[in-house]
GUFI-897587 format. One record per atom (N, C-alpha, C): x, y, z; atom name. Coordinates in steps of 0.1 Angstrom, whole numbers, plus 2048, in hexadecimal, padded with zeros to 3 digits. Example, Ala and Ser with C-alpha at 12.3 -4.5 7.8 and 13.67 -1.06 7.14 Angstrom:
<rs>
R     x     y     z   atom
R   884   7C7   84E      N
R   87B   7D3   84E     CA
R   884   7DF   84E      C
R   880   7EA   847      N
R   889   7F5   847     CA
R   881   800   84F      C
</rs>
This chain:
<rs>
R     x     y     z   atom
R   9F9   08C   813      N
R   9F6   096   819     CA
R   9E9   09A   81F      C
R   9E9   0A0   829      N
R   9D7   0A4   82E     CA
R   9D8   0B0   827      C
R   9CE   0B5   825      N
R   9C8   0C2   81D     CA
R   9C7   0CB   827      C
R   9CA   0DC   829      N
R   9C7   0E2   834     CA
R   9BC   0E5   839      C
R   9AF   0E2   832      N
R   9A2   0E2   83B     CA
R   9A0   0D6   848      C
R   9A8   0CA   841      N
R   9A3   0BD   84A     CA
R   9AE   0C4   857      C
R   9B9   0C7   856      N
R   9C3   0CA   860     CA
R   9B9   0D6   86B      C
R   9B8   0E2   862      N
R   9AE   0EB   86B     CA
R   9A1   0E4   873      C
R   999   0DA   86D      N
R   98D   0D4   874     CA
R   994   0CC   87F      C
R   99F   0C2   87F      N
R   9A4   0C0   88D     CA
R   9A6   0C6   896      C
R   9B0   0D2   892      N
R   9B2   0DA   89B     CA
R   9A9   0E3   8A3      C
R   99D   0E5   89B      N
R   993   0EA   8A2     CA
R   98B   0E1   8AC      C
R   98A   0D7   8A7      N
R   982   0C9   8AE     CA
R   98C   0C9   8B9      C
R   999   0C8   8BF      N
R   9A2   0C9   8C9     CA
R   99D   0D2   8CE      C
R   99D   0E1   8C7      N
R   99C   0EA   8D5     CA
R   98D   0EE   8DB      C
R   983   0E6   8D2      N
R   977   0E8   8DA     CA
R   975   0DE   8E5      C
R   97D   0D0   8E3      N
R   97D   0C7   8EC     CA
R   982   0CE   8F4      C
R   98E   0D4   8FA      N
R   997   0D8   902     CA
R   98F   0E2   907      C
R   986   0EC   904      N
R   97F   0F6   908     CA
R   973   0F0   911      C
R   96D   0E3   90B      N
R   963   0DD   90F     CA
R   965   0D4   91C      C
R   974   0CE   91D      N
R   979   0C6   928     CA
R   97C   0D6   934      C
R   97B   0E1   92F      N
R   981   0E3   93C     CA
R   975   0EF   941      C
R   968   0ED   93D      N
R   95E   0EF   940     CA
R   955   0E8   948      C
R   957   0E7   956      N
R   951   0D8   95C     CA
R   943   0E0   95C      C
R   936   0D3   956      N
R   92A   0D5   957     CA
R   926   0D5   966      C
R   928   0CC   96E      N
R   925   0CE   980     CA
R   930   0D0   986      C
R   931   0D8   98D      N
R   93C   0DC   99B     CA
R   93D   0D1   9A1      C
R   94A   0D4   9AC      N
R   94B   0CA   9B4     CA
R   93C   0C6   9BE      C
R   936   0CE   9C1      N
R   92D   0CF   9C8     CA
R   91F   0C6   9C4      C
R   920   0C4   9B9      N
R   915   0BD   9B3     CA
R   90D   0C8   9AB      C
R   910   0D6   9A6      N
R   907   0DF   9A2     CA
R   907   0E0   996      C
R   8FC   0DF   98E      N
R   8FF   0E2   97F     CA
R   904   0F4   97D      C
R   90B   0F2   96B      N
R   90F   0FF   96D     CA
R   901   108   96C      C
R   905   116   96E      N
R   8FA   11F   96C     CA
R   8FB   128   95D      C
R   8FF   122   954      N
R   903   12A   945     CA
R   8F9   130   942      C
R   8EC   129   942      N
R   8E0   129   93E     CA
R   8D6   130   946      C
R   8DB   132   953      N
R   8CF   137   95C     CA
R   8CC   142   95B      C
R   8D0   14B   955      N
R   8CE   156   954     CA
R   8C3   159   944      C
R   8C8   152   93C      N
R   8C1   151   92F     CA
R   8B3   14C   930      C
R   8B3   140   93B      N
R   8A5   135   93B     CA
R   89B   13D   945      C
R   8A2   146   94D      N
R   897   14E   954     CA
R   891   15A   94A      C
R   89A   15D   93F      N
R   897   169   939     CA
R   88B   162   930      C
R   88A   155   92A      N
R   883   151   920     CA
R   879   14B   927      C
R   87A   148   933      N
R   871   144   93C     CA
R   865   14E   93E      C
R   86D   158   943      N
R   865   165   945     CA
R   85B   168   939      C
R   862   167   92C      N
R   85D   16D   922     CA
R   853   162   91D      C
R   853   158   920      N
R   847   14B   91C     CA
R   83E   14F   926      C
R   83D   151   930      N
R   834   153   93B     CA
R   82E   15F   939      C
R   832   169   935      N
R   82E   177   931     CA
R   823   173   925      C
R   826   16F   91D      N
R   81E   16A   910     CA
R   81A   160   910      C
R   819   157   91A      N
R   812   14C   91A     CA
R   803   14B   917      C
R   7FF   153   921      N
R   7F0   15A   924     CA
R   7EA   15F   919      C
R   7DD   166   91B      N
R   7D5   16E   90F     CA
R   7E0   17C   90F      C
R   7DB   180   903      N
R   7E3   191   902     CA
R   7DB   197   908      C
R   7DC   1A0   911      N
R   7D1   1AC   917     CA
R   7D6   1B9   915      C
R   7D7   1C3   90D      N
R   7DF   1D0   90B     CA
R   7DC   1D7   917      C
R   7E1   1E2   919      N
R   7DD   1EA   925     CA
R   7D1   1F0   91F      C
R   7CA   1F7   92A      N
R   7BB   201   927     CA
R   7BD   20C   92B      C
R   7B8   216   927      N
R   7BC   221   92C     CA
R   7AA   228   92A      C
R   7A3   22D   935      N
R   797   230   933     CA
R   799   240   936      C
R   793   245   92D      N
R   795   258   92F     CA
R   786   259   930      C
R   781   25E   93A      N
R   776   267   93B     CA
R   773   277   93B      C
R   76D   27B   939      N
R   76D   289   939     CA
R   75E   28C   937      C
R   75C   297   941      N
R   750   29D   943     CA
R   752   2AB   940      C
R   743   2B0   936      N
R   743   2BC   935     CA
R   736   2C1   93A      C
R   736   2CC   942      N
R   728   2D2   943     CA
R   728   2DF   942      C
R   71F   2DE   940      N
R   71B   2F0   933     CA
R   70E   2F3   93E      C
R   710   2FE   944      N
R   702   306   947     CA
R   702   30F   93F      C
R   6F3   30B   93B      N
R   6EC   312   932     CA
R   6E8   322   935      C
R   6E5   329   92D      N
R   6E1   339   92F     CA
R   6D0   337   934      C
R   6CB   340   92F      N
R   6BB   343   93A     CA
R   6B3   335   935      C
R   6B5   332   926      N
R   6B1   325   923     CA
R   6AF   319   92A      C
R   6B8   318   930      N
R   6B8   30C   939     CA
R   6B9   2FB   92F      C
R   6BB   301   926      N
R   6BC   2F6   91C     CA
R   6C9   2EC   91B      C
R   6CB   2DF   91E      N
R   6D4   2D8   91C     CA
R   6DC   2D5   90E      C
R   6E6   2D3   90F      N
R   6ED   2CF   8FC     CA
R   6EF   2C1   900      C
R   6ED   2BB   8F2      N
R   6EB   2AB   8F0     CA
R   6FA   2AC   8F3      C
R   6FE   29B   8F8      N
R   711   295   8F6     CA
R   713   29C   8E9      C
R   710   297   8DE      N
R   713   29C   8D1     CA
R   718   2B0   8D4      C
R   711   2B6   8D9      N
R   712   2C3   8D9     CA
R   720   2C4   8E2      C
R   722   2BE   8EE      N
R   729   2C0   8F9     CA
R   737   2BB   8F2      C
R   736   2B2   8EB      N
R   746   2AD   8E6     CA
R   749   2B9   8D9      C
R   741   2BC   8D2      N
R   745   2C6   8C5     CA
R   73F   2D6   8CB      C
R   74A   2E1   8C8      N
R   744   2F1   8CB     CA
R   738   2EE   8BF      C
R   731   2FA   8C6      N
R   724   302   8C0     CA
R   729   303   8AF      C
R   720   2FF   8A4      N
R   724   300   898     CA
R   721   312   893      C
R   72A   31A   898      N
R   725   327   897     CA
R   731   32C   88A      C
R   72F   330   87F      N
R   737   32E   874     CA
R   739   33F   86F      C
R   737   348   87A      N
R   737   354   875     CA
R   746   35C   871      C
R   750   352   874      N
R   75D   35A   86E     CA
R   765   350   869      C
R   770   351   861      N
R   779   347   85D     CA
R   77E   342   86E      C
R   782   348   875      N
R   789   343   880     CA
R   77E   333   885      C
R   775   338   887      N
R   76A   332   88C     CA
R   769   322   880      C
R   768   324   878      N
R   76A   31C   86A     CA
R   779   312   86E      C
R   780   317   86D      N
R   78D   312   876     CA
R   790   30A   882      C
R   788   312   88F      N
R   786   309   896     CA
R   782   2FF   898      C
R   773   301   890      N
R   76A   2F4   892     CA
R   76E   2E9   88C      C
R   775   2EB   883      N
R   77D   2E3   877     CA
R   787   2D7   882      C
R   78F   2E4   886      N
R   79B   2DF   88D     CA
R   797   2D3   89A      C
R   78C   2DB   89F      N
R   787   2D1   8AA     CA
R   77F   2C2   8A6      C
R   779   2C4   89B      N
R   773   2B9   896     CA
R   77F   2AD   893      C
R   78D   2B5   88C      N
R   793   2AC   888     CA
R   79B   2A5   894      C
R   79F   2AD   89E      N
R   7A8   2A6   8AA     CA
R   798   29E   8B3      C
R   790   2A3   8B6      N
R   787   296   8B8     CA
R   784   289   8B3      C
R   784   28A   8A7      N
R   784   27F   89E     CA
R   78E   278   89F      C
R   79A   281   89E      N
R   7A8   275   8A2     CA
R   7A9   26D   8AE      C
R   7A7   273   8B9      N
R   7A7   26D   8C4     CA
R   798   263   8C8      C
R   793   264   8C1      N
R   785   25C   8BF     CA
R   788   250   8B8      C
R   78C   251   8AD      N
R   791   245   8A2     CA
R   7A0   23D   8AC      C
R   7A7   246   8B4      N
R   7B0   23E   8B9     CA
R   7AC   235   8C6      C
R   79F   23B   8CB      N
R   79A   234   8D6     CA
R   792   227   8D0      C
R   78C   22A   8C5      N
R   781   21E   8C0     CA
R   78C   215   8BC      C
R   797   217   8B3      N
R   7A3   20B   8AF     CA
R   7A6   202   8BE      C
R   7A9   20D   8C5      N
R   7AD   203   8D2     CA
R   7A0   1FE   8D6      C
R   796   202   8D6      N
R   78A   1FA   8D9     CA
R   78A   1EC   8D5      C
R   78A   1EF   8C4      N
R   787   1E2   8BE     CA
R   792   1D7   8BF      C
R   79E   1DB   8C4      N
R   7A9   1CE   8C8     CA
R   7A8   1CD   8D4      C
R   7A1   1D1   8DE      N
R   79F   1CE   8EB     CA
R   795   1C5   8EA      C
R   78C   1C5   8E2      N
R   780   1BD   8DE     CA
R   786   1AE   8D7      C
R   78C   1B2   8CE      N
R   791   1A7   8CA     CA
R   799   19C   8D1      C
R   7A0   1A2   8DA      N
R   7A7   19B   8E1     CA
R   7A0   190   8EE      C
R   795   19C   8F3      N
R   789   196   8FA     CA
R   782   189   8FB      C
R   77D   18F   8EA      N
R   775   183   8E4     CA
R   77A   178   8DD      C
R   786   177   8D9      N
R   791   16F   8D6     CA
R   791   164   8E3      C
R   792   169   8F2      N
R   791   15E   8F9     CA
R   787   155   900      C
R   77A   159   8F5      N
R   76E   154   8F3     CA
R   772   14A   8EE      C
R   76B   13A   8F3      N
R   76F   12D   8EB     CA
R   766   12C   8DE      C
R   769   128   8D1      N
R   762   121   8CC     CA
R   755   117   8CD      C
R   749   11C   8CD      N
R   73F   111   8D0     CA
R   742   108   8C6      C
R   745   107   8BB      N
R   748   0FB   8B3     CA
R   757   0F4   8B1      C
R   75C   0FB   8BE      N
R   769   0F3   8BF     CA
R   774   0F5   8B2      C
R   771   0FA   8A8      N
R   779   0FE   8A0     CA
R   788   105   8A2      C
R   795   101   89D      N
R   7A0   107   8A2     CA
R   7A0   117   898      C
R   7A4   121   8A5      N
R   7A3   12C   89D     CA
R   792   132   899      C
R   78C   12D   89E      N
R   77E   132   89E     CA
R   77A   13E   8A5      C
R   781   13D   8AD      N
R   77D   14A   8BA     CA
R   784   153   8B3      C
R   790   156   8B0      N
R   799   15E   8AA     CA
R   792   165   89B      C
R   78E   15B   894      N
R   785   163   88B     CA
R   775   169   88D      C
R   770   15F   894      N
R   762   16B   899     CA
R   766   177   8A2      C
R   771   17A   8AA      N
R   775   181   8B1     CA
R   778   18D   8A5      C
R   781   18C   89C      N
R   785   192   893     CA
R   778   199   888      C
R   773   190   888      N
R   762   18F   882     CA
R   75B   1A0   887      C
R   759   19D   893      N
R   753   1A5   89B     CA
R   75B   1B3   89C      C
R   767   1B3   8A2      N
R   771   1BD   8A0     CA
R   777   1C5   892      C
R   772   1BE   889      N
R   776   1C8   87D     CA
R   76A   1D0   87B      C
R   760   1D0   880      N
R   756   1DB   880     CA
R   75B   1E4   887      C
R   75D   1E4   894      N
R   762   1ED   89B     CA
R   76F   1F6   894      C
R   77A   1EB   88F      N
R   780   1F6   88A     CA
R   780   1FC   881      C
R   775   1F7   876      N
R   772   1FE   86E     CA
R   76A   20B   86F      C
R   764   20F   878      N
R   760   219   87E     CA
R   76C   221   882      C
R   774   21E   88A      N
R   780   227   88C     CA
R   78A   22C   880      C
R   785   225   875      N
R   78F   22A   863     CA
R   783   231   865      C
R   777   231   865      N
R   76F   23C   85E     CA
R   76F   24A   867      C
R   772   248   878      N
R   778   254   87C     CA
R   780   258   877      C
R   78C   252   872      N
R   798   258   86F     CA
R   797   263   864      C
R   78D   25C   85B      N
R   78C   25D   84F     CA
R   783   26D   853      C
R   77B   26F   85C      N
R   777   278   85F     CA
R   777   285   866      C
R   789   282   86A      N
R   794   28E   86C     CA
R   79A   290   862      C
R   79B   288   856      N
R   7A3   28F   84D     CA
R   79A   297   843      C
R   78C   291   844      N
R   784   29D   83B     CA
R   780   2A7   842      C
R   77F   2A9   850      N
R   77F   2B9   857     CA
R   78B   2C1   855      C
R   796   2B9   851      N
R   7A1   2C4   84E     CA
R   79F   2C5   840      C
R   79D   2C0   837      N
R   79A   2BD   82C     CA
R   78D   2CC   82A      C
R   785   2C9   830      N
R   779   2D7   833     CA
R   781   2E6   833      C
R   788   2E7   83D      N
R   78F   2F4   841     CA
R   796   2F4   838      C
R   7A1   2ED   82D      N
R   7A7   2F1   820     CA
R   79D   2F4   814      C
R   793   2ED   814      N
R   78C   2F0   806     CA
R   784   2FD   80F      C
R   780   2FF   816      N
R   77D   310   81D     CA
R   786   31C   81A      C
R   791   318   819      N
R   79E   324   816     CA
R   79C   323   80A      C
R   79F   31C   801      N
R   79E   31A   7F3     CA
R   793   320   7F0      C
R   78A   31E   7F1      N
R   77B   321   7EA     CA
R   774   332   7EC      C
R   77C   334   7F8      N
R   77B   341   802     CA
R   785   34C   802      C
R   791   34B   7FA      N
R   79C   351   7F9     CA
R   79A   35E   7FC      C
R   791   362   7EC      N
R   790   375   7EC     CA
R   786   37A   7FA      C
R   77D   372   800      N
R   776   378   80A     CA
R   77D   37A   814      C
R   788   370   81A      N
R   791   36F   823     CA
R   79B   379   81F      C
R   7A2   37C   816      N
R   7AA   386   812     CA
R   7AA   394   814      C
R   797   396   810      N
R   791   3A3   811     CA
R   793   3A8   822      C
R   78D   39B   82A      N
R   78D   3A0   836     CA
R   799   3A3   840      C
R   7A5   39A   83A      N
R   7B5   39C   842     CA
R   7B9   3A8   83A      C
R   7B6   3AE   830      N
R   7B8   3BA   82D     CA
R   7B5   3C6   831      C
R   7A8   3C3   837      N
R   7A1   3CF   83E     CA
R   7A1   3CC   84F      C
R   7A7   3C3   851      N
R   7AD   3C2   85D     CA
R   7BB   3C8   862      C
R   7C1   3C9   858      N
R   7D3   3CA   85D     CA
R   7D2   3D5   851      C
R   7D0   3E0   851      N
R   7D4   3EC   844     CA
R   7E5   3ED   845      C
R   7E6   3EF   838      N
R   7F4   3ED   838     CA
R   7FA   3F8   83A      C
R   805   3F9   83F      N
R   80E   408   847     CA
R   815   40D   83B      C
R   814   418   83E      N
R   81E   41F   831     CA
R   82D   41E   835      C
R   839   41D   831      N
R   841   41D   837     CA
R   847   42A   83D      C
R   84E   429   846      N
R   84C   439   84B     CA
R   860   440   848      C
R   85E   44B   845      N
R   86E   44E   843     CA
R   875   450   852      C
R   87E   44E   853      N
R   88A   44C   85C     CA
R   898   457   85A      C
R   891   462   861      N
R   898   46D   85E     CA
R   8A7   46E   866      C
R   8AB   469   86E      N
R   8B4   462   877     CA
R   8BD   45F   86E      C
R   8BA   455   867      N
R   8C7   44F   85C     CA
R   8C7   458   850      C
R   8D5   45B   851      N
R   8DA   464   844     CA
R   8E4   466   83E      C
</rs>
């Protein structure tokens, strides 16, 4: 007596053979089945798209700040055009300066990190002069690593700018509190005579 496993295997084999026989591979006109036509196009499109070198999209942002100087006629340098004047005569100006520095450093770190990736992909396409396998990628990574490090330092500058204002608030809490109390005098509760 055959066990149940062999009977199932035999039945499954007969079912597969019947299914296979009912699907013609070549139709009456001699055309092959288009069973994998869409999948082949999809895979071919994917391989074709990734077959070449990888080039990420590049956005170039150019901003020009024009500062009309007062009577002195002096021009601001580029770093001063990027940042506001360091006039720290109030807590609001300290906060604004630190916030502007943080936002600028974050934006610059993103731009520099993207530049590092683009530089690495461009330099990886330059063939290695000694013909080493992967030599061009190693050289490109070595060069781009320095630019990525500068992006990391810009991100660190953004963190330190935020920490500067937080430390300012902690260290000068008493002075800030005195100014706030003078700025907004406390109002005495008013008697409402209509509610009796």
